[in-house]
MMTF fields as JSON, N, C-alpha, C and O atoms, coordinates in Angstrom:
{
  "mmtfVersion": "1.0.0",
  "mmtfProducer": "UNKNOWN",
  "numBonds": 423,
  "numAtoms": 424,
  "numGroups": 106,
  "numChains": 1,
  "numModels": 1,
  "chainsPerModel": [1],
  "groupsPerChain": [106],
  "chainIdList": ["A"],
  "bondAtomList": [4, 2, 8, 6, 12, 10, 16, 14, 20, 18, 24, 22, 28, 26, 32, 30, 36, 34, 40, 38, 44, 42, 48, 46, 52, 50, 56, 54, 60, 58, 64, 62, 68, 66, 72, 70, 76, 74, 80, 78, 84, 82, 88, 86, 92, 90, 96, 94, 100, 98, 104, 102, 108, 106, 112, 110, 116, 114, 120, 118, 124, 122, 128, 126, 132, 130, 136, 134, 140, 138, 144, 142, 148, 146, 152, 150, 156, 154, 160, 158, 164, 162, 168, 166, 172, 170, 176, 174, 180, 178, 184, 182, 188, 186, 192, 190, 196, 194, 200, 198, 204, 202, 208, 206, 212, 210, 216, 214, 220, 218, 224, 222, 228, 226, 232, 230, 236, 234, 240, 238, 244, 242, 248, 246, 252, 250, 256, 254, 260, 258, 264, 262, 268, 266, 272, 270, 276, 274, 280, 278, 284, 282, 288, 286, 292, 290, 296, 294, 300, 298, 304, 302, 308, 306, 312, 310, 316, 314, 320, 318, 324, 322, 328, 326, 332, 330, 336, 334, 340, 338, 344, 342, 348, 346, 352, 350, 356, 354, 360, 358, 364, 362, 368, 366, 372, 370, 376, 374, 380, 378, 384, 382, 388, 386, 392, 390, 396, 394, 400, 398, 404, 402, 408, 406, 412, 410, 416, 414, 420, 418],
  "bondOrderList": [1, 1, 1, 1, 1, 1, 1, 1, 1, 1, 1, 1, 1, 1, 1, 1, 1, 1, 1, 1, 1, 1, 1, 1, 1, 1, 1, 1, 1, 1, 1, 1, 1, 1, 1, 1, 1, 1, 1, 1, 1, 1, 1, 1, 1, 1, 1, 1, 1, 1, 1, 1, 1, 1, 1, 1, 1, 1, 1, 1, 1, 1, 1, 1, 1, 1, 1, 1, 1, 1, 1, 1, 1, 1, 1, 1, 1, 1, 1, 1, 1, 1, 1, 1, 1, 1, 1, 1, 1, 1, 1, 1, 1, 1, 1, 1, 1, 1, 1, 1, 1, 1, 1, 1, 1],
  "groupList": [{"groupName": "UNK", "atomNameList": ["N", "CA", "C", "O"], "elementList": ["N", "C", "C", "O"], "formalChargeList": [0, 0, 0, 0], "bondAtomList": [1, 0, 2, 1, 3, 2], "bondOrderList": [1, 1, 2], "singleLetterCode": "X", "chemCompType": "L-PEPTIDE LINKING"}],
  "groupTypeList": [0, 0, 0, 0, 0, 0, 0, 0, 0, 0, 0, 0, 0, 0, 0, 0, 0, 0, 0, 0, 0, 0, 0, 0, 0, 0, 0, 0, 0, 0, 0, 0, 0, 0, 0, 0, 0, 0, 0, 0, 0, 0, 0, 0, 0, 0, 0, 0, 0, 0, 0, 0, 0, 0, 0, 0, 0, 0, 0, 0, 0, 0, 0, 0, 0, 0, 0, 0, 0, 0, 0, 0, 0, 0, 0, 0, 0, 0, 0, 0, 0, 0, 0, 0, 0, 0, 0, 0, 0, 0, 0, 0, 0, 0, 0, 0, 0, 0, 0, 0, 0, 0, 0, 0, 0, 0],
  "groupIdList": [1, 2, 3, 4, 5, 6, 7, 8, 9, 10, 11, 12, 13, 14, 15, 16, 17, 18, 19, 20, 21, 22, 23, 24, 25, 26, 27, 28, 29, 30, 31, 32, 33, 34, 35, 36, 37, 38, 39, 40, 41, 42, 43, 44, 45, 46, 47, 48, 49, 50, 51, 52, 53, 54, 55, 56, 57, 58, 59, 60, 61, 62, 63, 64, 65, 66, 67, 68, 69, 70, 71, 72, 73, 74, 75, 76, 77, 78, 79, 80, 81, 82, 83, 84, 85, 86, 87, 88, 89, 90, 91, 92, 93, 94, 95, 96, 97, 98, 99, 100, 101, 102, 103, 104, 105, 106],
  "secStructList": [7, 7, 1, 7, 7, 7, 2, 2, 2, 2, 2, 2, 2, 2, 2, 2, 6, 6, 7, 7, 2, 2, 2, 2, 2, 2, 2, 2, 6, 7, 7, 2, 2, 2, 2, 2, 2, 2, 2, 6, 6, 7, 1, 7, 7, 7, 2, 2, 2, 2, 2, 2, 2, 2, 2, 2, 6, 6, 1, 7, 2, 2, 2, 2, 2, 2, 2, 2, 7, 6, 6, 1, 7, 7, 7, 7, 1, 1, 1, 2, 2, 2, 2, 2, 2, 2, 2, 2, 2, 2, 2, 2, 2, 2, 2, 2, 2, 2, 2, 2, 2, 2, 2, 2, 6, 7],
  "xCoordList": [47.963, 46.873, 45.716, 45.828, 44.699, 43.648, 42.851, 43.098, 42.03, 41.367, 40.004, 39.404, 39.374, 38.288, 38.101, 38.231, 37.84, 37.559, 36.229, 35.796, 35.396, 34.018, 33.911, 33.61, 34.202, 34.085, 32.449, 32.385, 31.43, 30.453, 30.204, 29.642, 30.709, 30.687, 31.662, 31.357, 32.814, 33.399, 33.015, 33.127, 32.463, 31.728, 30.579, 30.406, 29.925, 28.772, 29.216, 28.645, 30.357, 30.985, 31.386, 30.956, 32.165, 32.553, 31.393, 31.428, 30.462, 29.35, 28.636, 28.242, 28.579, 27.918, 28.719, 28.097, 30.043, 30.92, 31.324, 32.242, 30.574, 30.691, 32.056, 32.511, 32.602, 33.929, 34.026, 32.989, 34.939, 34.862, 36.205, 36.995, 36.197, 37.595, 38.727, 39.732, 38.68, 39.418, 40.045, 41.263, 39.073, 39.316, 40.294, 41.365, 39.936, 40.456, 42.054, 43.025, 42.171, 43.459, 44.166, 45.068, 43.901, 44.709, 45.206, 46.375, 44.209, 44.564, 45.499, 46.329, 45.331, 46.317, 47.924, 48.887, 47.756, 49.019, 48.93, 49.992, 47.886, 47.769, 47.309, 46.896, 47.373, 46.763, 45.519, 45.217, 44.813, 43.401, 43.501, 42.692, 44.556, 44.862, 44.928, 44.21, 45.935, 46.509, 45.252, 45.155, 44.426, 43.119, 42.109, 41.454, 42.099, 41.308, 41.942, 41.194, 43.16, 43.69, 43.258, 43.082, 43.111, 42.793, 41.298, 40.99, 40.442, 39.119, 39.052, 37.988, 40.115, 40.009, 40.787, 41.09, 41.294, 41.788, 43.531, 44.177, 43.851, 45.295, 46.344, 47.558, 45.646, 46.812, 46.578, 45.447, 47.379, 47.252, 47.289, 47.977, 46.697, 46.499, 47.366, 47.485, 48.015, 49.025, 48.321, 47.265, 48.768, 47.994, 48.066, 47.064, 48.97, 48.595, 47.568, 46.934, 47.243, 46.197, 44.868, 43.823, 44.858, 43.883, 43.212, 42.039, 44.135, 43.973, 43.469, 42.585, 43.953, 43.659, 42.307, 41.516, 41.974, 40.673, 39.75, 38.633, 39.805, 38.963, 38.509, 37.43, 39.683, 39.369, 38.466, 37.374, 38.959, 38.136, 36.716, 35.84, 36.42, 35.115, 34.451, 33.273, 35.036, 34.392, 33.708, 32.529, 34.792, 34.494, 35.788, 36.756, 35.773, 36.864, 37.992, 37.731, 39.215, 40.236, 39.657, 39.89, 38.909, 38.613, 37.719, 37.873, 36.843, 35.594, 36.551, 36.57, 37.258, 38.007, 38.634, 38.316, 39.609, 40.195, 39.217, 39.314, 38.172, 37.259, 36.77, 36.801, 36.424, 35.613, 36.831, 36.524, 38.343, 39.103, 39.824, 40.48, 39.647, 40.104, 40.954, 41.66, 40.817, 41.329, 42.923, 43.406, 43.6, 44.834, 45.393, 46.6, 44.562, 44.77, 45.159, 44.312, 46.037, 46.701, 45.755, 45.209, 45.455, 44.776, 45.807, 46.608, 45.84, 46.754, 46.616, 45.528, 47.469, 47.782, 47.111, 47.128, 46.523, 45.94, 46.799, 46.451, 48.181, 48.98, 49.83, 50.679, 49.54, 50.25, 50.089, 50.986, 49.234, 48.786, 48.269, 48.768, 47.573, 46.962, 47.947, 47.84, 49.012, 50.129, 51.24, 52.005, 51.162, 52.182, 51.491, 52.175, 50.054, 49.3, 49.588, 49.998, 49.378, 49.358, 50.79, 51.004, 51.766, 53.02, 53.4, 53.978, 53.085, 53.319, 52.521, 53.029, 51.336, 50.769, 51.499, 51.524, 52.035, 52.855, 54.221, 54.719, 54.837, 56.031, 55.541, 56.186, 54.404, 54.094, 53.793, 54.279, 53.094, 52.701, 54.035, 54.164, 54.964, 56.389, 57.36, 58.029, 57.255, 57.608, 56.993, 57.673, 55.921, 54.997, 55.419, 55.494, 55.729, 55.997, 57.52, 57.853, 58.345, 59.7, 59.759, 60.578, 59.133, 59.019, 58.519, 58.856, 57.74, 56.947, 58.046, 58.119, 58.763, 59.904, 61.225, 61.895, 61.226, 62.362, 61.654, 62.159, 60.519, 60.226, 60.016, 60.25, 59.715, 59.732, 61.29, 61.352, 62.218, 63.562, 63.945, 64.69, 63.389, 63.979, 62.997, 63.077, 62.061, 61.354, 62.099, 61.574],
  "yCoordList": [-2.299, -2.952, -2.65, -1.62, -3.439, -3.178, -1.918, -1.664, -1.255, -0.271, -0.649, -0.032, -1.772, -2.223, -3.643, -3.896, -4.563, -6.085, -6.302, -6.009, -6.82, -6.959, -8.595, -9.43, -8.865, -10.054, -10.988, -12.141, -10.125, -10.757, -11.256, -12.296, -10.351, -10.664, -11.709, -12.515, -11.923, -13.314, -14.487, -15.588, -14.255, -15.432, -15.973, -17.191, -15.295, -15.341, -16.155, -17.216, -15.728, -16.136, -17.551, -18.514, -17.698, -18.975, -20.054, -21.13, -19.652, -20.497, -20.831, -21.962, -19.989, -20.132, -21.316, -22.218, -21.324, -22.522, -23.557, -24.332, -23.586, -24.855, -24.884, -25.951, -23.727, -23.597, -23.052, -22.506, -23.098, -22.803, -21.835, -21.834, -21.019, -20.319, -21.014, -20.614, -22.306, -23.084, -23.549, -23.503, -24.068, -24.354, -23.01, -23.196, -22.098, -21.007, -20.721, -20.374, -20.889, -20.719, -21.711, -21.301, -23.07, -24.105, -23.793, -24.014, -23.2, -22.776, -21.7, -21.693, -20.709, -19.682, -20.041, -19.285, -21.442, -21.469, -21.015, -21.05, -20.61, -19.793, -20.838, -21.913, -20.521, -21.232, -20.558, -19.456, -21.289, -20.565, -19.217, -18.298, -19.213, -17.783, -16.706, -15.708, -16.963, -16.152, -15.445, -14.281, -16.55, -16.156, -15.184, -14.285, -15.518, -14.717, -13.203, -12.252, -13.049, -11.827, -11.18, -9.962, -11.807, -11.011, -10.526, -9.335, -11.487, -10.946, -9.945, -9.328, -9.526, -8.661, -7.658, -6.809, -7.329, -6.386, -6.269, -5.222, -7.044, -7.22, -7.907, -7.928, -8.499, -9.077, -8.739, -8.989, -8.231, -7.797, -9.031, -10.001, -9.025, -10.087, -9.546, -8.329, -10.412, -10.121, -10.332, -10.965, -9.885, -10.066, -11.557, -12.041, -12.317, -13.847, -14.452, -15.28, -13.973, -14.471, -13.86, -14.493, -12.754, -12.288, -13.072, -13.413, -13.202, -14.23, -15.355, -15.795, -16.092, -17.561, -17.331, -18.273, -16.325, -16.289, -15.944, -16.403, -15.273, -15.083, -16.299, -16.385, -17.234, -18.261, -19.242, -19.653, -19.585, -20.336, -19.896, -20.734, -18.383, -17.923, -17.717, -17.362, -17.888, -17.817, -16.387, -16.164, -15.39, -13.875, -13.459, -14.216, -12.207, -11.423, -11.18, -11.296, -10.84, -10.392, -8.894, -8.421, -8.238, -6.896, -7.207, -6.772, -7.839, -7.919, -8.329, -7.581, -9.361, -9.497, -8.409, -8.06, -7.574, -6.514, -5.512, -5.138, -5.17, -4.222, -4.827, -4.001, -5.861, -6.424, -6.531, -6.568, -6.591, -6.934, -5.61, -5.65, -4.403, -3.1, -2.461, -3.142, -1.124, -0.657, -0.599, -0.226, -1.006, -1.013, -2.471, -2.624, -3.431, -4.684, -4.809, -4.273, -5.278, -5.212, -6.079, -6.936, -5.953, -6.331, -7.163, -6.456, -8.403, -9.047, -8.798, -8.992, -8.475, -8.117, -9.394, -10.426, -9.322, -10.381, -10.939, -11.74, -10.353, -10.867, -12.253, -12.843, -12.557, -13.935, -15.246, -15.614, -15.841, -17.335, -16.985, -17.709, -16.295, -16.145, -15.934, -16.57, -15.182, -14.604, -15.758, -15.823, -16.652, -17.867, -18.983, -19.671, -19.118, -20.074, -19.604, -20.416, -18.354, -17.922, -18.293, -18.848, -17.911, -18.13, -19.545, -19.824, -20.369, -21.808, -22.423, -23.28, -21.97, -22.38, -21.991, -22.862, -20.897, -20.502, -21.32, -21.709, -21.602, -22.265, -23.767, -24.366, -24.224, -25.729, -25.859, -26.742, -25.087, -24.857, -24.582, -25.167, -23.919, -23.721, -25.106, -25.518, -25.675, -27.186, -28.139, -29.143, -28.144, -28.932, -28.614, -29.526, -27.341, -26.786, -27.396, -27.905, -27.301, -27.832, -29.277, -29.734, -29.95, -31.506, -31.808, -32.907, -31.044, -31.372, -31.134, -31.876, -30.192, -29.746, -30.961, -31.462, -31.131, -32.375, -33.792, -34.5, -33.922, -35.36, -35.187, -36.173, -34.331, -33.989, -34.128, -34.577, -33.944, -33.659, -35.168, -35.544, -35.928, -37.322, -38.408, -39.609, -37.898, -38.641, -38.964, -39.643],
  "zCoordList": [22.139, 22.582, 21.486, 20.82, 21.291, 20.702, 21.429, 22.608, 20.791, 21.724, 22.055, 22.935, 21.318, 21.507, 21.156, 19.958, 21.896, 21.628, 21.865, 22.98, 20.923, 20.813, 21.122, 20.269, 22.446, 22.932, 22.406, 21.978, 22.606, 22.208, 20.563, 20.22, 19.785, 18.361, 18.179, 17.3, 18.808, 18.551, 19.158, 18.618, 20.512, 20.973, 20.079, 20.046, 19.481, 18.394, 17.495, 17.242, 16.867, 15.634, 16.05, 15.415, 17.054, 17.38, 17.441, 16.843, 18.17, 18.457, 16.797, 16.514, 16.082, 14.666, 14.014, 13.452, 14.078, 13.594, 14.462, 14.195, 15.621, 16.276, 17.223, 17.635, 17.494, 17.913, 19.457, 19.834, 20.278, 21.665, 21.46, 20.516, 22.65, 22.874, 22.894, 22.306, 23.681, 23.701, 22.472, 22.295, 21.487, 19.969, 19.459, 18.881, 19.663, 18.704, 19.578, 18.905, 20.963, 21.512, 20.758, 20.027, 20.802, 20.145, 18.837, 18.52, 17.934, 16.625, 16.411, 15.502, 17.347, 17.413, 18.259, 18.392, 18.725, 19.371, 20.819, 21.44, 21.44, 22.86, 23.753, 23.318, 25.15, 26.184, 26.422, 25.965, 27.168, 27.586, 28.331, 28.207, 29.09, 29.932, 28.851, 28.903, 27.727, 26.765, 25.714, 25.325, 25.458, 24.767, 25.574, 25.047, 26.918, 27.846, 27.948, 28.176, 27.795, 27.598, 26.284, 26.248, 25.395, 24.0, 24.469, 24.422, 24.901, 25.302, 26.151, 26.167, 27.047, 28.018, 27.327, 28.165, 26.086, 25.449, 26.229, 26.172, 26.648, 27.235, 26.279, 26.48, 25.146, 24.269, 22.923, 22.506, 22.151, 20.8, 19.858, 20.178, 18.911, 17.786, 16.833, 16.695, 16.125, 15.012, 13.763, 13.794, 12.676, 11.35, 11.136, 10.611, 11.414, 11.501, 11.921, 11.266, 13.402, 14.257, 13.571, 13.719, 12.887, 12.376, 10.97, 10.816, 10.201, 9.118, 9.358, 8.622, 10.498, 10.893, 11.743, 11.702, 12.426, 13.231, 12.078, 12.314, 10.863, 10.001, 8.936, 8.348, 8.861, 8.104, 9.132, 8.74, 10.427, 11.355, 11.599, 11.814, 11.565, 11.838, 10.558, 10.597, 9.389, 7.998, 7.908, 7.633, 8.224, 8.054, 7.424, 7.35, 6.965, 6.313, 7.55, 8.748, 7.021, 8.043, 8.477, 9.589, 7.511, 8.186, 9.074, 10.215, 8.831, 10.073, 11.297, 12.275, 11.285, 12.611, 12.999, 14.136, 12.336, 12.64, 13.452, 14.62, 12.401, 13.052, 14.512, 15.424, 14.778, 15.954, 16.98, 18.172, 16.596, 17.585, 18.159, 19.2, 17.383, 17.696, 16.512, 15.767, 16.42, 15.384, 15.08, 14.011, 16.138, 15.995, 15.561, 15.37, 15.426, 15.075, 13.556, 12.842, 12.981, 11.648, 11.039, 11.733, 9.664, 8.67, 7.631, 7.02, 7.422, 6.844, 5.193, 4.649, 4.635, 3.083, 2.558, 3.229, 1.358, 0.563, -0.456, -1.323, -0.246, -1.35, -0.708, -1.375, 0.352, 1.153, 0.455, -0.304, 0.605, 0.068, -1.071, -1.932, -1.5, -2.938, -3.746, -4.794, -3.645, -4.436, -4.669, -5.631, -3.582, -3.498, -4.441, -5.199, -4.342, -5.219, -6.708, -7.538, -7.005, -8.491, -9.001, -10.078, -8.075, -8.515, -8.861, -9.911, -8.012, -8.021, -9.243, -9.965, -9.418, -10.7, -12.051, -12.92, -12.287, -13.295, -13.153, -14.209, -12.031, -12.113, -12.715, -13.575, -12.17, -12.638, -14.05, -14.757, -14.399, -16.076, -16.714, -17.789, -16.38, -16.99, -16.969, -17.917, -15.696, -15.889, -16.503, -16.718, -16.853, -17.824, -19.146, -19.97, -19.49, -20.928, -21.134, -22.205, -20.082, -20.284, -20.407, -21.204, -19.845, -19.793, -21.077, -21.519, -21.838, -22.976, -24.135, -25.115, -23.956, -25.009, -24.961, -25.864, -23.6, -23.655, -24.377, -25.249, -23.809, -24.44, -26.108, -26.807, -26.537, -28.005, -28.445, -29.589, -28.03, -28.214, -28.442, -29.346, -27.583, -27.275, -28.122, -27.864, -29.156, -30.014, -31.236, -32.118]
}
């Protein structure tokens, strides 16, 4: 369980980005009673939840974790950014291979 959930901070961040708790619940795949449990420190957030909340609230995952409670996991930054970099390298390699094949057939 989170040791301290700063509901006021989250409500202010939601208001700043024109979202509601219900919007956040839908984005996390929760119903409104489950998001209410988060606000009451009765439901732990996963690293995925933290990352998604950070993106929706336009803050860092560290900020979300800090305001959600010290036991909330912070997602590692090697997820999507690592995948994007690998995909870019694969696409460049495929383009190089295609160029080589085209030259062989000229």
